[in-house]
DSSP file (Angstrom, degrees, kcal/mol; ACC not computed):
  #  RESIDUE AA STRUCTURE BP1 BP2  ACC     N-H-->O    O-->H-N    N-H-->O    O-->H-N    TCO  KAPPA ALPHA  PHI   PSI    X-CA   Y-CA   Z-CA
    1    1 A M    >         0   0    0      0, 0.0     3,-1.4     0, 0.0     2,-0.1   0.000 360.0 360.0 360.0  25.0  106.0  106.7  118.8
    2    2 A A  T 3   +     0   0    0      1,-0.2     3,-0.1    35,-0.0     0, 0.0  -0.427 360.0  22.8 -66.7 138.9  109.5  106.9  120.1
    3    3 A G  T 3  S+     0   0    0      1,-0.3     2,-0.4    -2,-0.1    -1,-0.2   0.321  93.1 117.9  87.6  -6.7  110.6  110.3  121.3
    4    4 A L    <   -     0   0    0     -3,-1.4     2,-0.4     2,-0.0    -1,-0.3  -0.763  46.1-162.2 -94.8 138.8  107.1  111.5  122.0
    5    5 A T        -     0   0    0     -2,-0.4     2,-0.4    -3,-0.1    -3,-0.0  -0.930   7.5-173.7-121.0 147.6  106.2  112.4  125.6
    6    6 A L        -     0   0    0     -2,-0.4     2,-2.1    30,-0.0     3,-0.2  -0.994  33.3-124.1-139.0 128.3  102.8  112.8  127.1
    7    7 A D     >  -     0   0    0     -2,-0.4     4,-3.1     1,-0.2     5,-0.3  -0.530  35.2-175.9 -67.7  84.3  102.0  114.0  130.6
    8    8 A T  H  > S+     0   0    0     -2,-2.1     4,-2.8     1,-0.2     5,-0.2   0.878  78.7  49.7 -56.1 -42.0  100.0  110.8  131.3
    9    9 A A  H  > S+     0   0    0      2,-0.2     4,-2.2     1,-0.2    -1,-0.2   0.940 115.2  43.5 -67.1 -44.1   98.9  112.0  134.8
   10   10 A G  H  > S+     0   0    0      2,-0.2     4,-2.2     1,-0.2    -2,-0.2   0.901 115.2  48.9 -66.1 -41.5   97.7  115.3  133.4
   11   11 A A  H  X S+     0   0    0     -4,-3.1     4,-2.4     2,-0.2    -2,-0.2   0.903 111.3  49.4 -65.5 -40.7   96.1  113.7  130.4
   12   12 A L  H  X S+     0   0    0     -4,-2.8     4,-2.2    -5,-0.3    -2,-0.2   0.890 110.3  51.2 -66.2 -38.6   94.3  111.2  132.6
   13   13 A A  H  X S+     0   0    0     -4,-2.2     4,-2.2    -5,-0.2    -1,-0.2   0.917 110.7  48.9 -63.3 -40.6   93.1  114.0  134.9
   14   14 A A  H  X S+     0   0    0     -4,-2.2     4,-1.6     1,-0.2    -2,-0.2   0.908 110.0  52.0 -66.6 -39.4   91.7  115.9  131.8
   15   15 A A  H  <>S+     0   0    0     -4,-2.4     5,-2.7     1,-0.2    -1,-0.2   0.898 110.4  47.9 -58.7 -43.0   90.0  112.7  130.6
   16   16 A R  H ><5S+     0   0    0     -4,-2.2     3,-1.4     1,-0.2    -1,-0.2   0.860 107.6  55.1 -66.7 -37.7   88.4  112.2  134.0
   17   17 A E  H 3<5S+     0   0    0     -4,-2.2    -1,-0.2     1,-0.3    -2,-0.2   0.832 105.7  53.3 -65.2 -30.7   87.3  115.9  134.0
   18   18 A M  T 3<5S-     0   0    0     -4,-1.6    -1,-0.3    -5,-0.2    -2,-0.2   0.444 127.5-103.5 -83.2   0.7   85.6  115.2  130.6
   19   19 A G  T < 5S+     0   0    0     -3,-1.4     2,-0.3     1,-0.3    -3,-0.2   0.525  76.1 136.7  95.1   4.4   83.8  112.3  132.3
   20   20 A A      < +     0   0    0     -5,-2.7    -1,-0.3    -6,-0.2     2,-0.3  -0.646  23.7 168.2 -87.6 144.3   85.8  109.4  130.9
   21   21 A S    >   -     0   0    0     -2,-0.3     3,-1.4    -5,-0.0     4,-0.4  -0.963  46.1  -6.2-148.3 162.6   86.9  106.5  133.2
   22   22 A G  T 3> S+     0   0    0     -2,-0.3     4,-2.0     1,-0.3     3,-0.4  -0.236 131.4   0.5  54.2-128.3   88.3  103.1  132.9
   23   23 A W  H 3> S+     0   0    0      1,-0.2     4,-2.8     2,-0.2    -1,-0.3   0.836 132.1  59.2 -61.1 -34.8   88.7  101.9  129.3
   24   24 A A  H <> S+     0   0    0     -3,-1.4     4,-2.1     1,-0.2    -1,-0.2   0.908 106.4  47.4 -62.4 -40.0   87.3  105.1  127.9
   25   25 A A  H  > S+     0   0    0     -4,-0.4     4,-2.6    -3,-0.4    -1,-0.2   0.921 112.5  49.7 -66.1 -42.1   90.0  107.1  129.6
   26   26 A A  H  X S+     0   0    0     -4,-2.0     4,-2.2     1,-0.2    -2,-0.2   0.911 110.0  50.7 -63.4 -39.9   92.6  104.7  128.2
   27   27 A E  H  X S+     0   0    0     -4,-2.8     4,-2.5     2,-0.2    -1,-0.2   0.900 110.0  50.4 -62.1 -41.7   91.2  104.9  124.7
   28   28 A L  H  X S+     0   0    0     -4,-2.1     4,-2.2     2,-0.2    -2,-0.2   0.917 109.9  49.7 -63.6 -43.9   91.4  108.7  125.0
   29   29 A L  H  X S+     0   0    0     -4,-2.6     4,-2.2     1,-0.2    -1,-0.2   0.896 111.6  49.3 -62.6 -39.9   95.0  108.6  126.1
   30   30 A L  H  X S+     0   0    0     -4,-2.2     4,-2.7     1,-0.2    -2,-0.2   0.914 109.1  51.7 -64.3 -44.2   95.8  106.3  123.2
   31   31 A A  H  X S+     0   0    0     -4,-2.5     4,-2.4     1,-0.2    -2,-0.2   0.897 109.0  51.6 -60.3 -41.1   94.0  108.5  120.7
   32   32 A I  H  X S+     0   0    0     -4,-2.2     4,-2.3     2,-0.2    -1,-0.2   0.925 110.8  47.2 -61.8 -44.4   96.1  111.4  122.0
   33   33 A R  H  X S+     0   0    0     -4,-2.2     4,-2.5     2,-0.2    -2,-0.2   0.893 112.2  49.9 -63.2 -39.4   99.3  109.5  121.5
   34   34 A I  H  X S+     0   0    0     -4,-2.7     4,-2.7     2,-0.2    -1,-0.2   0.920 110.4  50.0 -65.1 -41.0   98.4  108.4  118.1
   35   35 A G  H  X S+     0   0    0     -4,-2.4     4,-2.3     1,-0.2    -2,-0.2   0.890 110.8  50.3 -64.7 -39.5   97.5  112.0  117.1
   36   36 A M  H  X S+     0   0    0     -4,-2.3     4,-2.3     2,-0.2    -1,-0.2   0.924 111.4  48.0 -62.4 -44.0  100.9  113.1  118.5
   37   37 A A  H  X S+     0   0    0     -4,-2.5     4,-2.5     1,-0.2    -2,-0.2   0.914 112.3  48.8 -66.1 -42.1  102.7  110.5  116.5
   38   38 A E  H  X S+     0   0    0     -4,-2.7     4,-2.3     1,-0.2    -1,-0.2   0.889 111.9  49.2 -63.1 -38.6  100.8  111.4  113.3
   39   39 A G  H  X S+     0   0    0     -4,-2.3     4,-2.1     2,-0.2    -1,-0.2   0.877 111.5  48.3 -68.6 -37.0  101.5  115.0  113.8
   40   40 A A  H  X S+     0   0    0     -4,-2.3     4,-2.4     2,-0.2    -2,-0.2   0.900 112.4  50.1 -66.0 -40.3  105.3  114.3  114.4
   41   41 A S  H  X S+     0   0    0     -4,-2.5     4,-2.4     2,-0.2    -2,-0.2   0.901 109.9  49.9 -66.5 -40.6  105.3  112.1  111.3
   42   42 A A  H  X S+     0   0    0     -4,-2.3     4,-2.2     2,-0.2    -1,-0.2   0.901 110.8  49.8 -66.1 -39.6  103.6  114.8  109.1
   43   43 A R  H  X S+     0   0    0     -4,-2.1     4,-1.6     2,-0.2    -2,-0.2   0.922 110.7  50.2 -63.1 -42.8  106.1  117.5  110.3
   44   44 A R  H  X S+     0   0    0     -4,-2.4     4,-1.2     1,-0.2    -2,-0.2   0.919 111.4  47.8 -61.9 -42.1  109.0  115.1  109.5
   45   45 A E  H  X S+     0   0    0     -4,-2.4     4,-1.0     1,-0.2     3,-0.3   0.890 110.0  53.5 -66.6 -36.6  107.7  114.5  106.0
   46   46 A G  H  < S+     0   0    0     -4,-2.2    -1,-0.2     1,-0.2    -2,-0.2   0.814 105.8  53.4 -67.3 -29.4  107.2  118.3  105.5
   47   47 A E  H  < S+     0   0    0     -4,-1.6    -1,-0.2     1,-0.2    -2,-0.2   0.770 104.4  55.7 -77.5 -23.3  110.8  119.0  106.5
   48   48 A E  H  < S+     0   0    0     -4,-1.2    -1,-0.2    -3,-0.3    -2,-0.2   0.779  98.1  72.7 -77.5 -25.2  112.0  116.5  103.8
   49   49 A K  S  < S-     0   0    0     -4,-1.0     3,-0.1    -3,-0.2     2,-0.0  -0.701  88.9-114.0 -95.8 140.4  110.2  118.2  101.0
   50   50 A P    >   -     0   0    0      0, 0.0     3,-1.2     0, 0.0     2,-0.1  -0.373  44.4 -94.3 -64.2 151.0  111.3  121.5   99.5
   51   51 A H  T 3  S+     0   0    0      1,-0.2    -4,-0.0     2,-0.1    -5,-0.0  -0.412 109.1  31.7 -66.4 141.5  108.9  124.4  100.1
   52   52 A G  T 3         0   0    0     -2,-0.1    -1,-0.2    -3,-0.1     0, 0.0   0.401 360.0 360.0  94.8  -2.8  106.5  125.0   97.3
   53   53 A L    <         0   0    0     -3,-1.2    -2,-0.1    -4,-0.0    -1,-0.0   0.423 360.0 360.0-106.4 360.0  106.2  121.3   96.1
């Protein structure tokens, strides 16, 4: 997940607004980071392939 940034304080505040606290908030933050990493990976893979293939 190198190179990805997440406004941890903002994400934690959003998690708390949704009613998450403690481990649930930490799990939500982890899920967000994993999603960001997967999205970045998918974009990199898309850049490597010519369009239309």
